[in-house]
N, C-alpha and C positions, 0 to 999 in steps of 0.2 A: 489741439495739433493738425494742423490739415495732415493728409494720407494721399500724396500723390498717388501710389503703388493701387490704392481702394478705389480713387476717382477714376483711374485710369483703368480699370479691371473691364470695363466691356470695351474699349478700342483694343488693349491688350488679347484676350479671348478670340474676338471676332475677326482680327488679320494679320497681328506684328507676333500671337504665340504661333499662328497655323505659318508664318514665314519663318518662324525660327526653327520648327519641325522638318520645313522643306529643305532649309541649309544645311540639315544633319545627312543628306542625302551625297554620298559618297559619289557619283557620278553625274560632270555638268553635261548631259543631254541635251537635246532641242526642247523636248518635254518638258524636261526641270526650266530651263529658260522661259515656254509657256505658261505653267505653271505660276511661279516665281513674278510674271507680270500681269497676269490674272489678280494674283494675293494683293499686288503694289494696289493695284487699280482699284482692288475694295477696299483697302484701306483710305480711300479717298486720295491716294498723293497727288489724281492726276495724270493724262495723258505726256504729258511734257518731262515733270519730273522722273513717272515711271522709267521713261525712256532714258535719261540722263544714266538714271541707279542702272539701269538692264546695262548701258552699256560699260559704265564703269565697272562693272562688277565683271565682265564680260573683259575686260582689257585687263584689269587686276591678276582673273585667274589664267589668261592665256600668258603675262608678259611674268608672275611669280608663280607659277605652277600651283594655285591656291584650289585646292578642294576637301581642305575640311572646314565642318562647321564655324567653327570657333573664329580663322581668319575671317570666311563670307560674312561671318556675324558682325565680327570690328568692325572691315570694313563699312558695310551699309551703315554702322553706326556713325563713325567716324563722318560721313559723306549727309547724313541726316542730322547730327550734329552741325554741321557745317553751314544749313541752311538757315540755322535758327540763330545763329551767332549770338551774343553774349547776352546775357540778363541786363536792362537797361531800366535806369532809377528817375524818374521825371522832380526836377526842381521845379520847386513852386516859391519861387526868390520875389519877388515881385508882392508888395503890398497895396491892393488887394491883390492876387493870382487869379486868373477867372480862365474858369475850365469850361469849355463846351463840350457837351456827351451828347451825340446822335447812334441812331440806330433804329430798324424798322421797330412797330410793336409785336410785342411777343418776343422779343431778344433776352429781356429782362432789365432793359435800360433802364426803368427806375428804381427798381430793386436793386443795383450796382452802385448808381449814385447813392442809396442809401447808405448802402456798408460802405462805399469810398466813404462818405463825410462822417461815418463811425469810427473808419481807419485813420482819417487824419486828425479827426477830432480827438481821438485819444492822444494821439501823438501830440497836442498841445498845442494846433490851430484852432481859431476862430474860422467857425464854417456857418456859411450863410447860401442856402439851396433859392432857387428862379424856377419856377416850375411854368417854364415855357413852352410848354405842350398844352395848349388851349384847345387844340383841335380834338382832342379825348380828353371829355371833364374829368373820367374816371383817375387820367394818368396824377391830376392836378390831387386827386382825393388821395391816392394812394399815397404819393408825397408826405402831404401831410400827416398822414398816420405814419408813415415811419419817421419823419420830424419829429413829430409830438413825442413816439418814446424813445428817442436820444437827445429830443431836450435842444432840438436846433431847429432856427424859423425859419420861415418858408414866404419867399415874396410870391405872390399869383396874383391871376386876373380871373374875373367872368369866363365861364365856359364859351368858348368862339371869339373870345377876344384876340386884340395884337399879341401876337408872340414879340414881336419889337417892343413894345409899351412895354413890356413886364419887364424882358430882358433890361431895358432901358433904367428903370424905377429898383433894378434887381442891383444894377452895378453904382446906380446913386447910391443905395443904402448901403452896399459895403464901404464905398469910400467914406461915408459919413459916421460910420460906426467902426471903422478903420479895422474891418474884419481881413484875419489872413486869407482866407478862400472863397468863392462865390465858385457854385457846382451850378451850371445852368444846365434844364433837362431841357430837350426840344420835340418837337413832333415826329412821328414817326410813319404818317400817314397824310396825306392832303385828298383833294379831287385829285388832283394828276400828278404825277412823279415831278412833273416839271414847277407845279406850284410847289412843292414840298422843299425843292431843292432851292430855290429862288430866296424861298422864304429864311431857309439856312443860311444863304448868304445876308442879306437884311438882317436880322440879328445879330450877325458877325459885323455888321458894319456900325450898328447902334451900340454893343459892347464897346468897340474900338475910340468910338467920338467923345464915351464917356470915360474910361476909363484907357489912358493911352495904353496902347499895345495887344488892348485885349481882344480875341481870347488869345490868354498866351499859350494855352495847348487846349486842342480839340480829339479827345477820342472817341472811336465808334464800336459799340458793343455789337457784336457778333456773339451768335447762339451757335455753339459747336453741332447741336443733334443737327443743324442744317446742311453741313459740311460745304463740299464746293457751291452751294446754290450761296452759301453769304458771300461768298469774293465776289460776284458779281455786284449784290447789295453795296458791299464796302467801299469797289472802284467808284461807283456814283456818289457815295457818301462824301469819300476822298476829295474827289474832285471840287463837289460843292460845297464841303465846310472844310475843305484845307486839313484833313486830320492830320495826325502825328504818331498816334497810336492808338493802341487796341486793346478793349477787355474783352475776354474768350469767357463766355456764361456757358454753364450745365454742362461743362468737362466730364463731370461723374455720370452724367446721363447718359452720356454718348457712346457710339462707338464708332464714330469718325475722326477720332480726334487725331488721323494722318493730316488732314488736309490744314493742323498748324502747320507744318513745314511749307507751305504754297504761302500761307500770310508774310513772310517776311520777301520768299523770292518773288513773287508776282504782284504784291502790291508794294513793297518796299517800307514795310510799317512795322514797327516793333511792339510784342506783345507788354504790356505792363503787367495786368494782373488777368488772373482765371478765376471762375468759379466753379469749387469744388466739391460745394454742396449748398443746404438754402440756409445754412445758421445767418448771421449779423456777422461774425467773425470767418466765414468762409471762404471769402474774397480773397487770394493769394499773391503776392510778385511774384511774377512768372519767374522761374528758376528752370532754364535749357537743361541744366544735368539732373534735376528730379525731373522730368518731364522724359528725358530719354530712358532712365533707371523703370520709370513708371512702365514703360510700352515694351520694354526690351529686359525688363531684370537687371540686374546689378553683373 
């Protein structure tokens, strides 16, 4: 069973636990607000969201006479909950459905693809994988090792071969074999970022020529440990790859879980799955309520 509280222990202890302690102060002095601002920034909430929170709490405390910890805590939690939105479940209704997965190398992209394949296979879908990250030879090898364990086939090419050709062959295979879901791994590094983004656009075009409407979903894999640095990466991949969702990895090892609140508000993207551990089953559907409980306590 996925344990959100355990996975979020680093984030809770690093920033949000100290926030809760601070919110126990009985006097809302200028020093109080300065310390709160510092803690919110340390939690990787960013300058814009931090200022919104400070302004909101100051207005509430002035208008409603809030001075008690529980009231401030509740107001903060409600505001942050509004930034997360509701849980979102992606529907794969086409046959085959094509999911393109993008993200920088080292984010846990390939491992996340294996975990996704396992989840959907367990739910009864016939899954095919495409190793279109041909720039990094180890990516194809890693995906094939995972696929071998799961009994899932991988369509791959030679190292350095055309990713578009791999995507084309995989899409044709998914059609011919009546697969339910094709998951396409893509490169996370190229000689220049421009080349990488152009390659992603090409892969998208190739998939669409073989399977009408493909890719039906494009998800970005972000490393929670990189905090706000992941947002800049995500913006570039979102614009080039047409992303409509996020997979957040390594949440269990990060103290920067606060940047999750900015993914929806700054990128406009829902979080579909989060990594709560290293096991094959430790990729969990994102649960906003469980996340809030994990960082604030019930």
